[in-house]
N, C-alpha and C positions, 0 to 999 in steps of 0.2 A: 515495417513488417505488417502487412495485411491491415493497415489502418490503426494499429495500436499507437496511441499517443502517450507521451511521457511528460510529466510535470513534477516540479519540486514545490511542495507546499510547506510553508512555515507554520508549525503547529506546536502545541504543548510547551509553551515557554521558550519559543525560538528555535526549536529543533527543525531542521530542514529534512523533510521526508519525501523520498522519491516514490511516485506511483506510475504504473503503466495502466492505461484504461482504453476501453472501447465501448461505444454505446453512449446513450444520454439518459438523463432523467432518473426516474424511479421505477421499480426498486433497484437498489444497488446490491450487487453480489460482490462481496469482499473475499479475495483470495489471500491467505496468509501462509507464507512459507515456513518450513522447519529449519533446523540447523544441519549443516551450514549451507543454506541455499539463498536464492534471490527470486525476484518476481518471475524471472525467465522460465522457471519450471512450470508456470501456469499459462504460458503463451497460447497453447492450443485450446485450453478451456476458456480463456478470455474471448477468443474469436467465436467459439461455439455458443457461449452464453450470450454474447452481444447479438449474435444473429437471431436469437430467440426473443430479442426485444428488451433485454436487461442492460443496465449500466454495469459492466464488468470492470473491477478494479483489483489489481494486484499491487501489493505494497512491499517495499524493501524495509524490513523492520530496522530499528535503530542498531547501528553497528554493521549493517550489511549493505552491499551494493553501493548505490549512489546516495544513500541516506547518511546523515551525520553520524559520527562515531564519538559519543561522549566519553570522556576520560574517566576511568574509575568504575570498578565492578559495582559499586553502589548505585550506579545509574542504569542498571539492567535488571531491576526487580520485576516481578510479575505486575506490580502496580504501575510501573513506568510503561511497560508494553501495553497493558490494557488502557492506560490513560492516552497513549498515542493513538490507539485504534478508536477510542471514543471520540477524540478530537478530530480524527480523520472522518469518521461517520458524520459528525456534526457539520464539518466543513462541506462534505459532499451533499448534505441535505438528506 
């Protein structure tokens, strides 16, 4: 789809996180979906932002899309979500 690439990254203690991305380098523009959505809701913005020279990345948060689904409500706190996003930003540079 218009050059959008998909990857699974192992982050934050072994969690496999799916990202959809277009563009390279820095700066990274990170798109985060709401409930109950996935990366796909950002598909048009990914293309537009990448065309402006940014590295556009949309993530499937834990429990959604092609990202792992940890068992137990205790694995879905704000700290877990923020930790996943920090690990993703660190990995992307």
